[in-house]
N, C-alpha and C positions, 0 to 999 in steps of 0.2 A: 221212717219203716217199719217192720212189722222182724217181731224175730225171727219168724218160718219163711217172711222170704227173705230175709240175711243170709238162712242158714240155706235155704234152695239153692241162691246166687254161690256157698262154699264148697255145695255137691256136685252143684256143677262144673265150678272148677275157674266160675268163671271172677271170682273176686275170692281165695281162698283165705280161711285162717291164719294169722300171721305164728300162732300158738295153745298153747293149752296154761288153762292157771291150773294153782293145785289142787281143786275142786272138776278139773274137768273142762271147765266152762272155755270158745273158744275164746280167742284174741286177738280184737284185730287194733291194729296201729295208726297213726293218724295219714297213711297210705291205704291204706284198703279205703278207709273213712268215708274219703278223698273220691273213690272208686265207686263205692258204693253213692254216695251222690248223685255222683255224673249219670249211675246207670239210673237213679230215682226219675233223673231230671230228661232224658232221653226213652224214657220208659210213658213217660206222661206227656211227650212228644207220639211217642205211638213207635216209638223204633225195636225192630226185631231184637231176641236173642240171639240171631244167627249176626246182628251186623255189631251189637254190642260185641264179641267175640273178637270180632275180626278188628275192632277198634281197642280196644286191649290187649291182643294182640300181635299192632302193631303195623298189620296190613291194611288198617286204611289211620288216612285221619281226622283227628275231629275236624277243624274245619273245612272238610268234603263232605263229612256224616253232615253236618247243619247247614251245608249249601242247600244235599239233596233233600232235608227236611222241612228249611225256610221253601224250595218252591213246592212242594209238595201241600205245605196250609194254605202258600197262597195263589194253587189252585181251588180248594179245596173252600178257600174265600171269594174267589168269583164264583165258583159252583152255587152254596150260601146267598150269595145278595140275591144269584139270578133265581132262587130257589124262593126266596121269601119275594120280589117280585112277580114269581108266577102265584104266588099265594095271594096278593094284592090280591092280582085282577082279578083273579080265579070268583075275590069275594064280593066282587064289585057282580057278578055276574049273575041273573039266576039259575044256570044252568050250572054249578060247577064242576060237576062229577063229568060231563061230557064233554068240557072241551079243556080239559086237566092236561091232558096228552098233547094236543093242539098248544097252548101256550106253553109245554115241555118242548115241543121241538121251536118251535117259534123264536126261543131264549138262548137255546144252543143251535141254531141254525150256524154252518160256515160263511166265511166272507162270498166265498160263490154261490151258494142258494142265494142269501141277502139283496145280493146286484142283480139273482135270478129273475125276486120276486119282483123287483122294484122296475129291470127291464119289460118285464109279461104289463106289469100297470102301466106304463107312460106307453108302451105299444097300441093298447087297448087309448087309453086315457087322452090319445093324442091324435086319432083315427084320423080327425077331420081337421087339422092342422096341417096350412105349410110345413112337409119336414124338419126342415133345418133352425126352425119356430119350435115345432115339436122337441128337439131333441134340443136346444136351450133351455125350452119347460125341466125336461130329465135331466140335467148336467146338476140341477140342486138332489144332490141324496145322501140317505141316513150311510153316515160311518159308523159302526155301534166300535169302542173301542175295547183294545184287551182287561181292562180292568171297570169298567164302566162303573158310575157314581148309578145308587138306587134307581134315583130321577130319568136317566138316560135308558136306565134297564125297563120301567112300564112303562113312555115314550115310544118306545119302541116295540113294546109288544102290542098297546094299541097302534101301532101306525098299521104293525106285517099284518094283524088282523084285520086294520084298515085295505088293504090293500092287496085279500086274498077276496075279500067283500063285493058279490060282482052289483051290485045294489050302489053301492060309495063307487067303482069306475066306473059305471053310467051314469053319477050324478056331474062326476070332473068332467066324464067328456064330454057332456051336456051343456058345464058349466062352460067351460073351454073356446064348447062349437061359438054358443051365441056367443058370448065375448067379443070372442075375435075373430070370424069370422059374418057377425050378425049388420055391419054398417059398412059403409063405400072407401072409408078410411083404413076398415082390419086390411090389406092387403096391405099396404103402407104403413102402417103404424107393427105390422108385425117384417118386416122386410130384414135385413140384413144391420144392409147397415145403422140405420131407423135403430134397433137393438142393439149394435154397437153403441152408441151414443149414451142412448136410454141408461144400460150398465159401468157406461166408464169413470162415472163418477162427474160430472157434471156440473163445475166448481159453478155457473152462471145457475143452474137449476139450485144447489144448494143454498144461492141468496136468492133468486124467488119463495125457495120454501121461505127462510130467514125474513123474507121480505112481506109476503102474506102473514105469517105467523105475528109478528109482530103489530098485525092493525094498519100496514101499510094501506090509503088508500089505491086503488088501482087502477087511478087518472090521475092518482102524482107521477110527477118526471122522471122518479127514480122507475116506478115500477115501469112505466110508457118504455126507461132506455134498458133494464130487464128486457123485459116482453123483446127488444127488435133482436136486442143479444140472440135470443134466443132464436127466431126465426132466420137471423144468420147461420149461425149455428145447424137451426138442424138440414137448412136449405142445405150446406158445406156437406154435410151427411148423405142425401140422395145427387149430392154432384148436382145438384139443381140451382139457379140463379133464385138471388133475394129477389124480392118485386114486391108493389102493391098488393098485385089478385094476390098471390102465395098468404101474403098477412091479412089477407081477406079470408079467406078457404082456414087457416089458423084458425081464423079468431069463430068458424062457424065451426069448425070441428069439436075447438072445445063448449062449446055453447049446447051442442052435439054429447059431450061426455057429464057436463053439469045434469043434463036431463037423464041419463041413463045413471050415474051411479044415483040410485034411490035406496032406500031402505031395503026390501026387498031385495035389490041385488046384492048389496054386501052382507044381508044375510045368509043368503046362498055362495057367499066365498068364502067366508067363515064357515060353513057348512062341508064346505069340498077342497078345491085347491087353495085357499088357507090356511083348511085343519092340516094340510098333506105339509105344508112349509113349516107350521109351527111346531109341530108334532118332529121334522128335523131340523127343527132348528133347536130341537129342545133333544135331542140324540147327541148332536154333534157340539152341545155344551157351546153357540155361538149367539153372543151377544141380540137383543132386541131386536127387531129392526125400528128403528130411532122414531119413524114414521108412521107407523103403525095404527096409532093415533090418529094422520089427517086428513081432512075431508076432502077428498079428489075432489067432489065435487064443487065445493068453496072455490077451491083454487082453480079449480080449471073456468067458469065464472070467473074468477079475479080474471085470467090469466084472456080470457075475451073479451073479458072490458078494456085491458091497457093498448091491447091488441089493436082494440079501434076506435084510439086515441093516435 
């Protein structure tokens, strides 16, 4: 601490000198030195002189003062991370000046504003779907934490920007409509019982995926056994009887999925609904989907063959 700073604190009555020596210079004892060291630390943290006076007069405690400043520093840290993410995002755009204000608003949105933005998106994107199915899709939402990591903020900025984009909304709506309303079996696939079954973590479906990944032939006895269990479970979910006719219809449906699940459809999914889900997962810091790389067309063909047996 400089001599002028020490004199200032003495003249302000914050840390008076202990006395004067024979040459007229101010003398400070060990208690005064300790106070000066504390003041330097607090000033480095941005503490004002009035707060320091209150502390040294005993009107507040050091623990309370430090707690206040810890809260301030944490808020500043969150704000700095938000600014960093905004700058990174702006650096990726061709016209950063025009987008600066928007990016800042996206990061500082309240929880209510974020919910409203997602609500508006799904109102438009799910307009052509059955209401209960659209509601189920819209339940997958971003939950930005109070202290997000840089990657979470980056994902939220990109997602919020897409949710506001009319072209992205229209593309998601078209993809969902074509996928879930464009075939005779769509009404069954989007029904509440089937959706409950799909998302219930079916043990037999996990075994089917594992068998397919292992390279087990679709006409093997175990593959046919798993396919038969799948028919029974889905029939129970729909409240219908298990029958050979239903097995044939299900095999035909899987062949249709195989034909439908082409490269163009896959790329369209990744650019629309898939992109939404990937960014939501990044914002929420949820584990990656273990079946994200699964060839659903191949799996559907495998199931159709197993059911034919």
